[in-house]
N, C-alpha and C positions, 0 to 999 in steps of 0.2 A: 274907161271906167267911170268917167264923169256921169254918164247916163245911169249907171248902176247906183252911184251915190245919190243922184237925184231921185231915183225910184225908191231907195231906202228912206230918204227924208220924206218923200210924199206918203209912203205907206205908214211911216211912223206917225206923221201928223194926222192921218185919217183913222188909224187904229189905236191911238194912244190911250183912249179911255175904255177900250174893250178888254174883256178877260176871257180866258179859256174856260170851258166847261169843267166842272168839278174842282179843279185846283185853284181857280181864280188867279192863275198866273197871268201876267200881261200877255195879251194876244200877240203882240209884236214878236214874242219868242217864236211863235209858229212861223212867222214871216222870215225870221232869221234862219230857222231850220230849213225851210224851203230853199232859200238863197244858198245856204251852205251845200245842200245836196246838188243843186244845179251847177254851182261854181266848181264842184269837184268832179263833174261829169264832162269828159272831153267832148262829147257830142253836143253839148248845150252851147248855143250861140249867145251873144250878148242880149239879143231880143228875147230869147227864151228865158234867160236869167231875170231880165226886167219883168217879163210877164209873170214869172213865178212870184216875184216880190209883190206884184200888184194883183195877184190872182183873185183875191177876195174883195177888192175895192168896189166893184160894181154891185156885188151881192150884199155887202155888209156896211156900206158907207154911202153918203150922198154923192160921191164922185160919179160923174156921168161918163158914158162912152165917148161923148163929144170932147169932154175935157181930157180924157185919157188919150184919145187919138191926137189931139192938139199937142199934148205935152210929150208923148212918147212915140207917135207915129202909128200908121195903120196896121203894120204887122203885129206890133205889141198889142194893140187894141183887139185885133182879131183873135189872138191867142187868149187874151183875158176873157173875151166874150165866150169863147169856146168853153173855158173853165167855169163859167158862171151858170149856176143851175137855173132851170126855167121856173117861172112863177105862174100863178093862176091868173093874174091880172095884166100881164105884159110889162109890169114894172120890175123893180129890183128887190122887192120885199116879198117874203112868203108869210102869209097870215097864220097858217096852222101847219107848222112843220111836222108835227107828229102824224097828222092825217095824210100828208103828201109825201112822206119820207120815201116809201117804197117806189112810188111813181117817179120821183126825182132821181133816185138812184138807178132805176131801170132806164130812164132817159139817158143818163150818163153812160151806162153800159152800152146802150144801143148806138149812141153817136160815136163811141170809141171804135166801133167796127170799121169805120171809114176815116178815122182821124189821121192827120199827118203825124210824122215822127215828132215834130216840135210840139204839137198839141199834146201828144201822149207824154212827152218829157215833163211838161208843166204839171199835168195831172198826176203823174207818178210821184213827183217830188212832193206834191200836196198830200197824196194818200200815204206816202212813206212817213212824212212828218206826223200825220194824224195817228198812224199805226204805232209809231214809236211812243207817242204820248199815251196811247191806250196801254201799251206794254209796261211803261213806267208806272202808270196809275194802278194797274193790276198788282204790280209788285208792292207799291206803297199803300194802297187802299183796299185791295182785295176785290171780290166779285161785286161789291156795291158800286163800283165804277160804272157798271152797265145801267144803273138807274139815272145817270146823267144824260143819256141819249134819248133821241126821239124815236128809237126803234129798239127792239129786243136784241139780245146777243145773236140769235140765230139769223135774223135779217141782216145784221151788221156783218156777220161771217159770210153770208151769201154774197154781199156786195164786194167785200175784199177778195173773195175767191173768184168771182166772175172777172173782176179787174185783173187778177193775177193771170188768168188764162190769156187775156188780151195783151197785157204787158209782156208776157213770156213770148208770144208769137212775134212781137214787133220790137221789143227792147230787151230781150233775154240776155244779151251779152253786156248789158250796162251794169255799172257798179250799183246804181240805185235798185235795179230789179233784183240783184242778188241779195241785197239787204231786205227788200220788201218780201221776197219769197220766204226767206227764213223766218221773218217776223209773223207772217200769216200763219205758218205752222206753229210757232210758239204761242201765239195768242189764241188761236181758234181750234187747235187740234189737241 
């Protein structure tokens, strides 16, 4: 558990000044949600839990893959790299997220076709946390929540439904998938 605590401290330090879309809640709440989902999943190893906690560090902070591998090992690094969206310039920043949203999500859907179970567990925990946030925001704010995204509701629904098919075939018996499947229906149907 010491490595999980180290990952939580690292993620906190890296994300402490970031906020969630729309609500402006501390971004670290998302990290805690992902950790909670993975820790409650019997199939998730300690490396998967750590990767879930650190899944956005390469994409949204100055933390590098080299630092990640040094601090948490090559397996955790590989899982986080898998969960990191591609960029136009080979770096870790995306200059125009609205223009590249569909291409980035299509890339994620495509690579999931051959992903390992551990890679999919990290991604499912992230998507489940995001979907729960959307569900809560819809309840609290109404349809205006869709204005906070870099895509319209239909494209977002497409992404979550495509991911549902992949998760169902590989992780259909997991606790997280059962929650995810129900939320996709509640949010998008």
